C-alpha positions, 0 to 999 in steps of 0.5 A: 978375948976376955970379959975384962975387955968390956965387950957388950953384946946386944942380943935381939931375939924374937919369932920369925916376922917380928922385925929382928933384922930390920931393927938390927940394921936400923940400930946399926944405922942410928949408932953409925950416925951418932959415931958409936962404934959397933958391929952387927951380925945376923946370927942366921948367917952363921949356920946356913949349911946343908946337910947339918954337920954330924953331931951338931943337930942344932948347929949350935957348935957351928954357930959358936965357932963362926961367931968366935972367928968373926968376933976375933977379927972385929975385936982385933980392930977395936970393936967392943959392942956387938949387935946380934940378931937371931930368933933364939938370941936371948936364949943363947947368952952363954953361947954369945959370952963364950964366943965373944968374951962379952962381960955384959949381955943386954937381951931384947925380945921383940914381940908382935901379934900373930896377924902382924907376923903373918903379914910380914912373913907373907911379904918376905917369904916369896919362895916355897917356905912360907908355911914352914916359917909361919909354923916355926914362928908360932912355935918359937913365940910360945917358947920365947915367951915361956923361956926368955930370962927375966933380964930380957926386955920385951919390946912390942913391934906392932904398929910401930916404926923401925926407927921408933923401936931401934931408938927405944932399944938404943936407950936400953943399951945406953950406948949413945 
């Protein structure tokens, strides 16, 4: 996979509870309805292992290796557009480029208020990790707001439908 193949990666990041997965699935559905070729990968699935591998405290190496393996298979079947969701996706453009050979990364940081994200997390986290996700969500909101590169588009999700948000993001990509 080389940058010359024209691979583009849409990186959707944001704090927990902001709507990344819902928006990613909706973008995929809208692109499918428009017959636009794409692949959707939820980054959280690439590093779900315990214990963490020795020497890979942040799981970045495992994430990159797994994405590289997946993308190799998708690219071999002609895919050139990747939708990738993960909390820190917009901070990980270099990792995505290395794993996929993407010539272009389009960054979108989804944003939402503390009240909105807490409500979404409370509805989603029905097990034992609500407090953990709530705490991490607030920490990541601060980090993402501070560290997201200037080329990243900020898209608010408060009070908006998933379809409205997905449609706005597709417009940013110019994929349709």
